[in-house]
NUMARDREN-252268 format. One record per atom (N, C-alpha, C): residue number from 1; residue in one letter; atom name; x, y, z. Coordinates in steps of 0.2 Angstrom, whole numbers, plus 5000, padded with zeros to 4 digits. Layout:
{pt NUM,'A','CA',{X,Y,Z}}
...
//
This chain:
{pt 1,'X','N',{4917,5247,4995}}
{pt 1,'X','CA',{4918,5240,4995}}
{pt 1,'X','C',{4920,5238,5002}}
{pt 2,'X','N',{4917,5233,5005}}
{pt 2,'X','CA',{4919,5230,5012}}
{pt 2,'X','C',{4923,5224,5011}}
{pt 3,'X','N',{4929,5224,5015}}
{pt 3,'X','CA',{4933,5218,5015}}
{pt 3,'X','C',{4934,5217,5022}}
{pt 4,'X','N',{4931,5211,5025}}
{pt 4,'X','CA',{4932,5209,5032}}
{pt 4,'X','C',{4937,5204,5032}}
{pt 5,'X','N',{4943,5206,5035}}
{pt 5,'X','CA',{4948,5201,5036}}
{pt 5,'X','C',{4949,5198,5043}}
{pt 6,'X','N',{4944,5199,5048}}
{pt 6,'X','CA',{4944,5197,5054}}
{pt 6,'X','C',{4943,5190,5055}}
{pt 7,'X','N',{4947,5187,5060}}
{pt 7,'X','CA',{4947,5180,5061}}
{pt 7,'X','C',{4940,5178,5064}}
{pt 8,'X','N',{4938,5181,5069}}
{pt 8,'X','CA',{4931,5180,5072}}
{pt 8,'X','C',{4928,5186,5070}}
{pt 9,'X','N',{4923,5186,5066}}
{pt 9,'X','CA',{4920,5192,5064}}
{pt 9,'X','C',{4913,5193,5067}}
{pt 10,'X','N',{4912,5195,5073}}
{pt 10,'X','CA',{4906,5196,5076}}
{pt 10,'X','C',{4902,5202,5072}}
{pt 11,'X','N',{4896,5202,5073}}
{pt 11,'X','CA',{4892,5207,5070}}
{pt 11,'X','C',{4895,5214,5072}}
{pt 12,'X','N',{4894,5219,5067}}
{pt 12,'X','CA',{4896,5226,5068}}
{pt 12,'X','C',{4891,5230,5072}}
{pt 13,'X','N',{4892,5235,5075}}
{pt 13,'X','CA',{4887,5239,5078}}
{pt 13,'X','C',{4883,5244,5073}}
{pt 14,'X','N',{4886,5244,5067}}
{pt 14,'X','CA',{4883,5248,5062}}
{pt 14,'X','C',{4883,5243,5055}}
{pt 15,'X','N',{4878,5245,5051}}
{pt 15,'X','CA',{4878,5242,5044}}
{pt 15,'X','C',{4883,5246,5040}}
{pt 16,'X','N',{4888,5243,5038}}
{pt 16,'X','CA',{4893,5247,5033}}
{pt 16,'X','C',{4889,5250,5027}}
{pt 17,'X','N',{4884,5247,5025}}
{pt 17,'X','CA',{4881,5250,5019}}
{pt 17,'X','C',{4877,5256,5021}}
{pt 18,'X','N',{4875,5257,5027}}
{pt 18,'X','CA',{4872,5263,5029}}
{pt 18,'X','C',{4877,5269,5030}}
{pt 19,'X','N',{4883,5267,5030}}
{pt 19,'X','CA',{4888,5272,5031}}
{pt 19,'X','C',{4890,5276,5024}}
{pt 20,'X','N',{4887,5273,5019}}
{pt 20,'X','CA',{4889,5275,5012}}
{pt 20,'X','C',{4887,5282,5011}}
{pt 21,'X','N',{4881,5284,5014}}
{pt 21,'X','CA',{4879,5291,5013}}
{pt 21,'X','C',{4884,5296,5016}}
{pt 22,'X','N',{4888,5294,5020}}
{pt 22,'X','CA',{4893,5299,5023}}
{pt 22,'X','C',{4898,5301,5017}}
{pt 23,'X','N',{4899,5296,5013}}
{pt 23,'X','CA',{4904,5297,5008}}
{pt 23,'X','C',{4902,5301,5001}}
{pt 24,'X','N',{4895,5303,5001}}
{pt 24,'X','CA',{4892,5305,4995}}
{pt 24,'X','C',{4896,5311,4992}}
{pt 25,'X','N',{4898,5316,4996}}
{pt 25,'X','CA',{4902,5322,4993}}
{pt 25,'X','C',{4909,5321,4993}}
{pt 26,'X','N',{4912,5315,4994}}
{pt 26,'X','CA',{4919,5314,4994}}
{pt 26,'X','C',{4922,5311,4988}}
{pt 27,'X','N',{4927,5315,4985}}
{pt 27,'X','CA',{4930,5312,4979}}
{pt 27,'X','C',{4925,5312,4973}}
{pt 28,'X','N',{4926,5307,4969}}
{pt 28,'X','CA',{4921,5307,4963}}
{pt 28,'X','C',{4917,5301,4964}}
{pt 29,'X','N',{4911,5302,4962}}
{pt 29,'X','CA',{4906,5297,4963}}
{pt 29,'X','C',{4908,5290,4960}}
{pt 30,'X','N',{4912,5290,4954}}
{pt 30,'X','CA',{4914,5284,4951}}
{pt 30,'X','C',{4920,5281,4955}}
{pt 31,'X','N',{4923,5284,4960}}
{pt 31,'X','CA',{4928,5281,4963}}
{pt 31,'X','C',{4926,5276,4969}}
{pt 32,'X','N',{4930,5271,4970}}
{pt 32,'X','CA',{4928,5267,4976}}
{pt 32,'X','C',{4933,5268,4981}}
{pt 33,'X','N',{4931,5267,4987}}
{pt 33,'X','CA',{4934,5267,4993}}
{pt 33,'X','C',{4933,5260,4997}}
{pt 34,'X','N',{4939,5257,4998}}
{pt 34,'X','CA',{4938,5250,5002}}
{pt 34,'X','C',{4938,5252,5009}}
{pt 35,'X','N',{4933,5248,5013}}
{pt 35,'X','CA',{4933,5248,5020}}
{pt 35,'X','C',{4936,5241,5022}}
{pt 36,'X','N',{4941,5241,5025}}
{pt 36,'X','CA',{4945,5235,5027}}
{pt 36,'X','C',{4944,5234,5035}}
{pt 37,'X','N',{4941,5229,5037}}
{pt 37,'X','CA',{4941,5227,5044}}
{pt 37,'X','C',{4946,5222,5046}}
{pt 38,'X','N',{4950,5224,5051}}
{pt 38,'X','CA',{4955,5219,5053}}
{pt 38,'X','C',{4955,5218,5061}}
{pt 39,'X','N',{4958,5213,5063}}
{pt 39,'X','CA',{4959,5212,5070}}
{pt 39,'X','C',{4965,5216,5073}}
{pt 40,'X','N',{4966,5216,5079}}
{pt 40,'X','CA',{4970,5221,5083}}
{pt 40,'X','C',{4978,5219,5080}}
{pt 41,'X','N',{4979,5213,5080}}
{pt 41,'X','CA',{4986,5211,5078}}
{pt 41,'X','C',{4988,5214,5071}}
{pt 42,'X','N',{4984,5212,5066}}
{pt 42,'X','CA',{4986,5215,5059}}
{pt 42,'X','C',{4986,5223,5059}}
{pt 43,'X','N',{4981,5226,5063}}
{pt 43,'X','CA',{4981,5233,5064}}
{pt 43,'X','C',{4988,5236,5067}}
{pt 44,'X','N',{4990,5232,5072}}
{pt 44,'X','CA',{4997,5234,5075}}
{pt 44,'X','C',{5002,5234,5070}}
{pt 45,'X','N',{5002,5228,5066}}
{pt 45,'X','CA',{5008,5227,5061}}
{pt 45,'X','C',{5007,5233,5055}}
{pt 46,'X','N',{5001,5235,5053}}
{pt 46,'X','CA',{5001,5240,5048}}
{pt 46,'X','C',{5003,5247,5051}}
{pt 47,'X','N',{5001,5248,5057}}
{pt 47,'X','CA',{5003,5254,5060}}
{pt 47,'X','C',{5011,5255,5061}}
{pt 48,'X','N',{5014,5249,5063}}
{pt 48,'X','CA',{5021,5249,5064}}
{pt 48,'X','C',{5025,5250,5058}}
{pt 49,'X','N',{5022,5246,5053}}
{pt 49,'X','CA',{5026,5246,5046}}
{pt 49,'X','C',{5025,5253,5042}}
{pt 50,'X','N',{5019,5256,5042}}
{pt 50,'X','CA',{5018,5262,5038}}
{pt 50,'X','C',{5018,5268,5042}}
{pt 51,'X','N',{5017,5268,5048}}
{pt 51,'X','CA',{5016,5274,5052}}
{pt 51,'X','C',{5021,5275,5058}}
{pt 52,'X','N',{5025,5270,5060}}
{pt 52,'X','CA',{5030,5270,5065}}
{pt 52,'X','C',{5027,5270,5072}}
{pt 53,'X','N',{5020,5268,5073}}
{pt 53,'X','CA',{5017,5268,5079}}
{pt 53,'X','C',{5018,5262,5083}}
{pt 54,'X','N',{5016,5261,5089}}
{pt 54,'X','CA',{5016,5255,5093}}
{pt 54,'X','C',{5009,5253,5095}}
{pt 55,'X','N',{5007,5247,5094}}
{pt 55,'X','CA',{5001,5244,5096}}
{pt 55,'X','C',{4995,5246,5091}}
{pt 56,'X','N',{4989,5243,5092}}
{pt 56,'X','CA',{4984,5244,5088}}
{pt 56,'X','C',{4981,5252,5088}}
{pt 57,'X','N',{4978,5254,5083}}
{pt 57,'X','CA',{4974,5260,5083}}
{pt 57,'X','C',{4967,5259,5080}}
{pt 58,'X','N',{4963,5264,5080}}
{pt 58,'X','CA',{4956,5263,5078}}
{pt 58,'X','C',{4956,5263,5070}}
{pt 59,'X','N',{4959,5268,5067}}
{pt 59,'X','CA',{4959,5269,5059}}
{pt 59,'X','C',{4965,5271,5056}}
{pt 60,'X','N',{4967,5268,5050}}
{pt 60,'X','CA',{4972,5270,5046}}
{pt 60,'X','C',{4970,5271,5039}}
{pt 61,'X','N',{4973,5275,5035}}
{pt 61,'X','CA',{4971,5276,5029}}
{pt 61,'X','C',{4977,5276,5024}}
{pt 62,'X','N',{4975,5273,5018}}
{pt 62,'X','CA',{4980,5272,5013}}
{pt 62,'X','C',{4977,5275,5006}}
{pt 63,'X','N',{4980,5281,5004}}
{pt 63,'X','CA',{4978,5284,4998}}
{pt 63,'X','C',{4981,5281,4992}}
{pt 64,'X','N',{4978,5280,4986}}
{pt 64,'X','CA',{4981,5278,4980}}
{pt 64,'X','C',{4981,5283,4975}}
{pt 65,'X','N',{4979,5289,4977}}
{pt 65,'X','CA',{4979,5295,4972}}
{pt 65,'X','C',{4986,5298,4972}}
{pt 66,'X','N',{4988,5301,4966}}
{pt 66,'X','CA',{4994,5304,4965}}
{pt 66,'X','C',{4994,5311,4966}}
{pt 67,'X','N',{4999,5314,4969}}
{pt 67,'X','CA',{4999,5321,4970}}
{pt 67,'X','C',{5002,5325,4965}}
{pt 68,'X','N',{5004,5322,4960}}
{pt 68,'X','CA',{5007,5326,4954}}
{pt 68,'X','C',{5005,5322,4947}}
{pt 69,'X','N',{5005,5326,4942}}
{pt 69,'X','CA',{5003,5323,4936}}
{pt 69,'X','C',{5005,5327,4930}}
{pt 70,'X','N',{5004,5325,4924}}
{pt 70,'X','CA',{5006,5328,4918}}
{pt 70,'X','C',{5001,5334,4915}}
{pt 71,'X','N',{4995,5332,4917}}
{pt 71,'X','CA',{4990,5337,4914}}
{pt 71,'X','C',{4985,5340,4920}}
{pt 72,'X','N',{4979,5342,4918}}
{pt 72,'X','CA',{4975,5344,4924}}
{pt 72,'X','C',{4973,5338,4928}}
{pt 73,'X','N',{4972,5340,4935}}
{pt 73,'X','CA',{4971,5335,4940}}
{pt 73,'X','C',{4964,5332,4939}}
{pt 74,'X','N',{4964,5325,4941}}
{pt 74,'X','CA',{4957,5322,4940}}
{pt 74,'X','C',{4952,5325,4946}}
{pt 75,'X','N',{4955,5327,4951}}
{pt 75,'X','CA',{4951,5330,4956}}
{pt 75,'X','C',{4955,5336,4959}}
{pt 76,'X','N',{4953,5342,4958}}
{pt 76,'X','CA',{4956,5348,4960}}
{pt 76,'X','C',{4955,5350,4968}}
{pt 77,'X','N',{4960,5353,4971}}
{pt 77,'X','CA',{4959,5355,4978}}
{pt 77,'X','C',{4952,5358,4979}}
{pt 78,'X','N',{4948,5356,4984}}
{pt 78,'X','CA',{4942,5359,4985}}
{pt 78,'X','C',{4936,5355,4982}}
{pt 79,'X','N',{4937,5352,4976}}
{pt 79,'X','CA',{4932,5348,4973}}
{pt 79,'X','C',{4932,5341,4977}}
{pt 80,'X','N',{4926,5339,4978}}
{pt 80,'X','CA',{4925,5332,4982}}
{pt 80,'X','C',{4928,5332,4989}}
{pt 81,'X','N',{4929,5338,4991}}
{pt 81,'X','CA',{4932,5339,4998}}
{pt 81,'X','C',{4940,5337,4998}}
{pt 82,'X','N',{4943,5337,4992}}
{pt 82,'X','CA',{4950,5336,4992}}
{pt 82,'X','C',{4954,5342,4995}}
{pt 83,'X','N',{4959,5340,4999}}
{pt 83,'X','CA',{4963,5345,5002}}
{pt 83,'X','C',{4969,5347,4997}}
{pt 84,'X','N',{4970,5344,4992}}
{pt 84,'X','CA',{4975,5346,4987}}
{pt 84,'X','C',{4973,5343,4980}}
{pt 85,'X','N',{4977,5344,4975}}
{pt 85,'X','CA',{4975,5342,4968}}
{pt 85,'X','C',{4977,5334,4968}}
{pt 86,'X','N',{4974,5330,4964}}
{pt 86,'X','CA',{4975,5323,4964}}
{pt 86,'X','C',{4975,5321,4956}}
{pt 87,'X','N',{4979,5317,4955}}
{pt 87,'X','CA',{4979,5313,4948}}
{pt 87,'X','C',{4978,5306,4950}}
{pt 88,'X','N',{4976,5302,4944}}
{pt 88,'X','CA',{4975,5295,4945}}
{pt 88,'X','C',{4981,5291,4942}}
{pt 89,'X','N',{4983,5286,4945}}
{pt 89,'X','CA',{4988,5281,4942}}
{pt 89,'X','C',{4984,5278,4936}}
{pt 90,'X','N',{4987,5277,4930}}
{pt 90,'X','CA',{4984,5274,4924}}
{pt 90,'X','C',{4981,5267,4926}}
{pt 91,'X','N',{4975,5266,4924}}
{pt 91,'X','CA',{4971,5259,4925}}
{pt 91,'X','C',{4968,5257,4918}}
{pt 92,'X','N',{4966,5251,4918}}
{pt 92,'X','CA',{4963,5249,4912}}
{pt 92,'X','C',{4956,5252,4912}}
{pt 93,'X','N',{4954,5253,4905}}
{pt 93,'X','CA',{4947,5257,4905}}
{pt 93,'X','C',{4941,5255,4908}}
{pt 94,'X','N',{4941,5248,4909}}
{pt 94,'X','CA',{4935,5245,4912}}
{pt 94,'X','C',{4936,5244,4920}}
{pt 95,'X','N',{4942,5246,4922}}
{pt 95,'X','CA',{4944,5244,4929}}
{pt 95,'X','C',{4942,5250,4933}}
{pt 96,'X','N',{4938,5249,4939}}
{pt 96,'X','CA',{4936,5255,4943}}
{pt 96,'X','C',{4941,5258,4946}}
{pt 97,'X','N',{4941,5264,4948}}
{pt 97,'X','CA',{4946,5268,4951}}
{pt 97,'X','C',{4945,5267,4959}}
{pt 98,'X','N',{4950,5264,4962}}
{pt 98,'X','CA',{4950,5263,4970}}
{pt 98,'X','C',{4954,5269,4972}}
{pt 99,'X','N',{4951,5274,4975}}
{pt 99,'X','CA',{4955,5280,4978}}
{pt 99,'X','C',{4959,5278,4984}}
{pt 100,'X','N',{4957,5273,4988}}
{pt 100,'X','CA',{4961,5271,4994}}
{pt 100,'X','C',{4957,5266,4998}}
{pt 101,'X','N',{4960,5265,5004}}
{pt 101,'X','CA',{4958,5260,5009}}
{pt 101,'X','C',{4957,5264,5016}}
{pt 102,'X','N',{4952,5263,5019}}
{pt 102,'X','CA',{4951,5265,5026}}
{pt 102,'X','C',{4951,5258,5030}}
{pt 103,'X','N',{4956,5257,5034}}
{pt 103,'X','CA',{4956,5251,5038}}
{pt 103,'X','C',{4954,5253,5045}}
{pt 104,'X','N',{4949,5249,5048}}
{pt 104,'X','CA',{4947,5250,5055}}
{pt 104,'X','C',{4948,5243,5059}}
{pt 105,'X','N',{4949,5244,5065}}
{pt 105,'X','CA',{4950,5238,5070}}
{pt 105,'X','C',{4944,5238,5074}}
{pt 106,'X','N',{4938,5235,5072}}
{pt 106,'X','CA',{4932,5235,5076}}
{pt 106,'X','C',{4933,5233,5083}}
{pt 107,'X','N',{4937,5228,5085}}
{pt 107,'X','CA',{4938,5226,5092}}
{pt 107,'X','C',{4941,5232,5096}}
{pt 108,'X','N',{4946,5235,5094}}
{pt 108,'X','CA',{4949,5240,5097}}
{pt 108,'X','C',{4944,5246,5098}}
{pt 109,'X','N',{4941,5248,5093}}
{pt 109,'X','CA',{4936,5253,5093}}
{pt 109,'X','C',{4931,5252,5098}}
{pt 110,'X','N',{4928,5246,5099}}
{pt 110,'X','CA',{4923,5244,5104}}
{pt 110,'X','C',{4925,5244,5111}}
{pt 111,'X','N',{4931,5242,5112}}
{pt 111,'X','CA',{4934,5242,5119}}
{pt 111,'X','C',{4935,5250,5121}}
{pt 112,'X','N',{4938,5254,5116}}
{pt 112,'X','CA',{4939,5261,5118}}
{pt 112,'X','C',{4933,5264,5119}}
{pt 113,'X','N',{4928,5263,5115}}
{pt 113,'X','CA',{4922,5267,5116}}
{pt 113,'X','C',{4918,5265,5122}}
{pt 114,'X','N',{4919,5258,5124}}
{pt 114,'X','CA',{4916,5256,5131}}
{pt 114,'X','C',{4920,5259,5136}}
{pt 115,'X','N',{4926,5260,5136}}
{pt 115,'X','CA',{4930,5263,5141}}
{pt 115,'X','C',{4929,5270,5142}}
{pt 116,'X','N',{4928,5274,5136}}
{pt 116,'X','CA',{4927,5281,5136}}
{pt 116,'X','C',{4919,5283,5137}}
{pt 117,'X','N',{4915,5278,5136}}
{pt 117,'X','CA',{4908,5280,5137}}
{pt 117,'X','C',{4905,5283,5130}}
{pt 118,'X','N',{4909,5282,5125}}
{pt 118,'X','CA',{4907,5285,5118}}
{pt 118,'X','C',{4902,5281,5115}}
{pt 119,'X','N',{4897,5284,5111}}
{pt 119,'X','CA',{4893,5280,5107}}
{pt 119,'X','C',{4896,5277,5101}}
{pt 120,'X','N',{4895,5270,5101}}
{pt 120,'X','CA',{4899,5266,5096}}
{pt 120,'X','C',{4897,5268,5088}}
{pt 121,'X','N',{4891,5268,5087}}
{pt 121,'X','CA',{4889,5270,5080}}
{pt 121,'X','C',{4891,5277,5078}}
{pt 122,'X','N',{4891,5282,5082}}
{pt 122,'X','CA',{4893,5288,5081}}
{pt 122,'X','C',{4901,5288,5079}}
{pt 123,'X','N',{4904,5284,5083}}
{pt 123,'X','CA',{4912,5284,5082}}
{pt 123,'X','C',{4913,5280,5076}}
{pt 124,'X','N',{4909,5275,5074}}
{pt 124,'X','CA',{4910,5272,5067}}
{pt 124,'X','C',{4910,5277,5061}}
{pt 125,'X','N',{4904,5282,5062}}
{pt 125,'X','CA',{4903,5287,5057}}
{pt 125,'X','C',{4909,5291,5056}}
{pt 126,'X','N',{4912,5294,5062}}
{pt 126,'X','CA',{4917,5298,5062}}
{pt 126,'X','C',{4924,5295,5060}}
{pt 127,'X','N',{4925,5288,5061}}
{pt 127,'X','CA',{4931,5285,5059}}
{pt 127,'X','C',{4931,5284,5051}}
{pt 128,'X','N',{4925,5283,5049}}
{pt 128,'X','CA',{4925,5282,5041}}
{pt 128,'X','C',{4926,5289,5038}}
{pt 129,'X','N',{4923,5294,5040}}
{pt 129,'X','CA',{4924,5301,5037}}
{pt 129,'X','C',{4931,5303,5038}}
{pt 130,'X','N',{4934,5302,5044}}
{pt 130,'X','CA',{4941,5304,5046}}
{pt 130,'X','C',{4946,5300,5041}}
{pt 131,'X','N',{4945,5294,5040}}
{pt 131,'X','CA',{4949,5290,5036}}
{pt 131,'X','C',{4948,5292,5029}}
{pt 132,'X','N',{4942,5293,5026}}
{pt 132,'X','CA',{4941,5295,5019}}
{pt 132,'X','C',{4944,5302,5018}}
{pt 133,'X','N',{4944,5306,5023}}
{pt 133,'X','CA',{4947,5313,5022}}
{pt 133,'X','C',{4955,5312,5022}}
{pt 134,'X','N',{4958,5308,5025}}
{pt 134,'X','CA',{4965,5306,5025}}
{pt 134,'X','C',{4966,5304,5017}}
{pt 135,'X','N',{4962,5300,5015}}
{pt 135,'X','CA',{4963,5298,5008}}
{pt 135,'X','C',{4963,5304,5003}}
{pt 136,'X','N',{4959,5309,5005}}
{pt 136,'X','CA',{4959,5315,5001}}
{pt 136,'X','C',{4964,5320,5003}}
{pt 137,'X','N',{4969,5318,5006}}
{pt 137,'X','CA',{4974,5323,5008}}
{pt 137,'X','C',{4974,5327,5014}}
{pt 138,'X','N',{4969,5326,5018}}
{pt 138,'X','CA',{4968,5330,5024}}
{pt 138,'X','C',{4973,5327,5030}}
{pt 139,'X','N',{4976,5331,5034}}
{pt 139,'X','CA',{4981,5329,5039}}
{pt 139,'X','C',{4979,5333,5045}}
{pt 140,'X','N',{4982,5330,5051}}
{pt 140,'X','CA',{4981,5334,5057}}
{pt 140,'X','C',{4988,5334,5061}}
{pt 141,'X','N',{4993,5336,5057}}
{pt 141,'X','CA',{5000,5336,5060}}
{pt 141,'X','C',{5001,5342,5064}}
{pt 142,'X','N',{4998,5347,5063}}
{pt 142,'X','CA',{4998,5354,5067}}
{pt 142,'X','C',{4992,5356,5070}}
{pt 143,'X','N',{4992,5360,5075}}
{pt 143,'X','CA',{4985,5362,5077}}
{pt 143,'X','C',{4981,5365,5072}}
{pt 144,'X','N',{4983,5369,5067}}
{pt 144,'X','CA',{4979,5372,5062}}
{pt 144,'X','C',{4976,5367,5057}}
{pt 145,'X','N',{4980,5362,5056}}
{pt 145,'X','CA',{4978,5356,5052}}
{pt 145,'X','C',{4972,5352,5055}}
{pt 146,'X','N',{4974,5351,5062}}
{pt 146,'X','CA',{4969,5348,5066}}
{pt 146,'X','C',{4962,5351,5066}}
{pt 147,'X','N',{4962,5358,5067}}
{pt 147,'X','CA',{4956,5362,5067}}
{pt 147,'X','C',{4953,5362,5060}}
{pt 148,'X','N',{4956,5362,5055}}
{pt 148,'X','CA',{4953,5362,5048}}
{pt 148,'X','C',{4950,5355,5047}}
{pt 149,'X','N',{4954,5350,5049}}
{pt 149,'X','CA',{4951,5343,5048}}
{pt 149,'X','C',{4945,5342,5052}}
{pt 150,'X','N',{4945,5344,5058}}
{pt 150,'X','CA',{4939,5343,5062}}
{pt 150,'X','C',{4933,5347,5059}}
{pt 151,'X','N',{4934,5353,5057}}
{pt 151,'X','CA',{4929,5357,5054}}
{pt 151,'X','C',{4926,5353,5047}}
{pt 152,'X','N',{4931,5350,5044}}
{pt 152,'X','CA',{4929,5346,5038}}
{pt 152,'X','C',{4925,5340,5040}}
{pt 153,'X','N',{4927,5337,5045}}
{pt 153,'X','CA',{4923,5331,5048}}
{pt 153,'X','C',{4916,5333,5050}}
{pt 154,'X','N',{4916,5338,5053}}
{pt 154,'X','CA',{4909,5341,5056}}
{pt 154,'X','C',{4905,5342,5050}}
{pt 155,'X','N',{4907,5346,5044}}
{pt 155,'X','CA',{4903,5347,5039}}
{pt 155,'X','C',{4901,5341,5035}}
{pt 156,'X','N',{4905,5336,5034}}
{pt 156,'X','CA',{4903,5330,5031}}
{pt 156,'X','C',{4898,5326,5035}}
{pt 157,'X','N',{4899,5326,5041}}
{pt 157,'X','CA',{4894,5322,5045}}
{pt 157,'X','C',{4887,5326,5045}}
{pt 158,'X','N',{4888,5333,5046}}
{pt 158,'X','CA',{4881,5337,5046}}
{pt 158,'X','C',{4878,5336,5039}}
{pt 159,'X','N',{4881,5335,5034}}
{pt 159,'X','CA',{4878,5335,5027}}
{pt 159,'X','C',{4874,5328,5027}}
{pt 160,'X','N',{4876,5323,5031}}
{pt 160,'X','CA',{4873,5317,5031}}
{pt 160,'X','C',{4868,5317,5037}}
{pt 161,'X','N',{4867,5322,5040}}
{pt 161,'X','CA',{4862,5323,5046}}
{pt 161,'X','C',{4864,5320,5052}}
{pt 162,'X','N',{4871,5319,5053}}
{pt 162,'X','CA',{4874,5316,5059}}
{pt 162,'X','C',{4878,5321,5063}}
{pt 163,'X','N',{4878,5321,5069}}
{pt 163,'X','CA',{4882,5326,5073}}
{pt 163,'X','C',{4889,5323,5074}}
{pt 164,'X','N',{4894,5328,5075}}
{pt 164,'X','CA',{4901,5325,5076}}
{pt 164,'X','C',{4901,5323,5083}}
{pt 165,'X','N',{4903,5317,5084}}
{pt 165,'X','CA',{4903,5314,5091}}
{pt 165,'X','C',{4907,5317,5096}}
{pt 166,'X','N',{4911,5322,5094}}
{pt 166,'X','CA',{4915,5326,5099}}
{pt 166,'X','C',{4911,5332,5101}}
{pt 167,'X','N',{4905,5333,5098}}
{pt 167,'X','CA',{4901,5338,5100}}
{pt 167,'X','C',{4904,5345,5101}}
{pt 168,'X','N',{4903,5348,5106}}
{pt 168,'X','CA',{4905,5355,5107}}
{pt 168,'X','C',{4913,5356,5106}}
{pt 169,'X','N',{4917,5351,5107}}
{pt 169,'X','CA',{4924,5352,5105}}
{pt 169,'X','C',{4925,5353,5098}}
{pt 170,'X','N',{4921,5349,5094}}
{pt 170,'X','CA',{4921,5350,5087}}
{pt 170,'X','C',{4919,5357,5084}}
{pt 171,'X','N',{4913,5359,5088}}
{pt 171,'X','CA',{4911,5366,5086}}
{pt 171,'X','C',{4916,5371,5088}}
{pt 172,'X','N',{4919,5371,5093}}
{pt 172,'X','CA',{4924,5376,5096}}
{pt 172,'X','C',{4930,5375,5091}}
{pt 173,'X','N',{4932,5369,5089}}
{pt 173,'X','CA',{4938,5369,5085}}
{pt 173,'X','C',{4937,5372,5078}}
{pt 174,'X','N',{4931,5372,5075}}
{pt 174,'X','CA',{4929,5374,5068}}
{pt 174,'X','C',{4928,5382,5068}}
//
């Protein structure tokens, strides 16, 4: 699901629908993941409120999956590329399960890619995968976690026929 909350919504460098193939092996096929596009100011507010950072960033993730439950998990560690076991909060039977949200600041991403000389479309693919993996419990707080997450990003991108935009660094880290 795409939610575009930008004030001035110029066209994107990629069609978000084309990015759906990246998520094919993540979570459960019946689960939804919202892709929320915001301007830099709302991204700054989200980052400060939920993560304690300053200024805008490229991507933030919010998982709605539970890490504890009374019975067998709805998604066990390793299934659907989950980093841990997950349970679902109760919902109405006809209500689709939203696993989480990936929030991207397109203007911030475009400026950073231009400054660094990065391919914008490849960066979008990476950000969506990176954000979705966070929803599934992946972290990069330690060097070991960073290495494992980079390897997982590389595997997800490769399954969709896309290279990791960090190239050799991604291969060396995995």
